[in-house]
N, C-alpha and C positions, 0 to 999 in steps of 0.2 A: 573291651574289643571282641565283635563276634568273631565264630569261627568260620564265616564267610568272608570276613574281612581280612583274617590272616589268610585265608586260601587264597585269594585275590591278590593280595600281596605277595605271596609266593609264587602266583602263576605269574605276574608282572615279573620277579627277579628272575623266571627261567628266562623272560624274552631280553632280559637285560645280561644275564651270565655268557661270557665268550670263551670261557675255557670248556670245551667239547664235553671233557669227563665231568666238570663239574655239575653244567647243565643236563647232561644226562641223568646224572644220579638226583637231582631237583626234579626232573619230568618222572622218574621212577617214583619220586616220593608222590607226586602232587597228581600224575593222572593214571585213571585204571589203564590196565593194560591195552585194553580195545576202546582206548576212548577215542572220541571223533572231535577234529575242529574244521569250521568249515566258516570261512568269510568272502568276500567278493572274489578274492585270486586266489583262493586254498579251499580243497575238499578233500581231508585225509582222515587215514584212520590208525590208529596203534601208535605207540611210543617212537618206534625210527620213524615213521613220516612226521610225526608231530616234531620230533627234532630236525628233520632237514626242513620244514618250514621256517622253523625260528630261524635256523643257522642262516637259510635263504635272505630273511628279513634282516639280519645283522649285517651281511654282506651288502644289500642294498641301501640301506641306512648306518653305516658305518660311522662312528663317532655320536649317534644320537642314542638318548636314553629314552625307555618307556617308564610312564607313573600313572598312578592313580589320580583322575580329575575329579575328585569328589567321594562323597560317602558310597560305600555297597550299601544296595538295596536288595532285602532278603526275604524269602518264606520258605518254607517247607525245605526242597531238595535242590531249589534253584536262586540264583541272585543275577542281578544286573548291576553294571559298574562302567562308569565312563573312564577313559582313559587318554594320555597324550604321547606324541610321540615328537621329540624334537631335540636340539642341542642349548645346554644352558638355562632349563628352564622354559626357553621358547618352544612352542605348541604349533609343529608343523603339520602334523597328522592327527585328527583328533577322531575318536570312535567310541562305540561301547560293545560289551561283551557280553550275551546272556551265557551261563553257565549251570549245569546242574550236576548234581553229584550221584555217586552213587552209594549203597547201602554202607562202603568203608568211608564214606566221605571224599573219595577221590573224585578230580573230574571225570566224567563220562561223555560231557560231550559241551561245547563250547562255540557258540554262534557270534561270528563278530561282525558289527555292521560298520562301515567307515562315514563319518559326518562330514570331515573335510579332510581332502588330500590336495598334495601340489599338483601342477600340470605336469605328469612326470609318465614316462613310457611306463603302461600296465597298471597303471593308477586312474588312469583317466576313466569317467562314469559316462 
């Protein structure tokens, strides 16, 4: 397992962690203090805002689980990976993220893209 695979697994785990204290500890471990997350629905910086985006996604998609949907492709200080979100292994939402790490191996930038989304308020493109 590459370091990027482990980091992607940890990153996905933060999106699934519903205990606020545990999730924040994971974010502090995985993300640089000034990390930035951008997708079609959010553009935030810093661990507090990243935590808030994750909490909002969990509220919107209660009972659903994020999971990696294939291998992590990486080189230098960047990686890309596909993920799925849904209940019981069903992929209702599919996307991919491009991640860049800092010199300490923490996420400094994640750019998210949505490939498949349900017809829902806020998710229409």
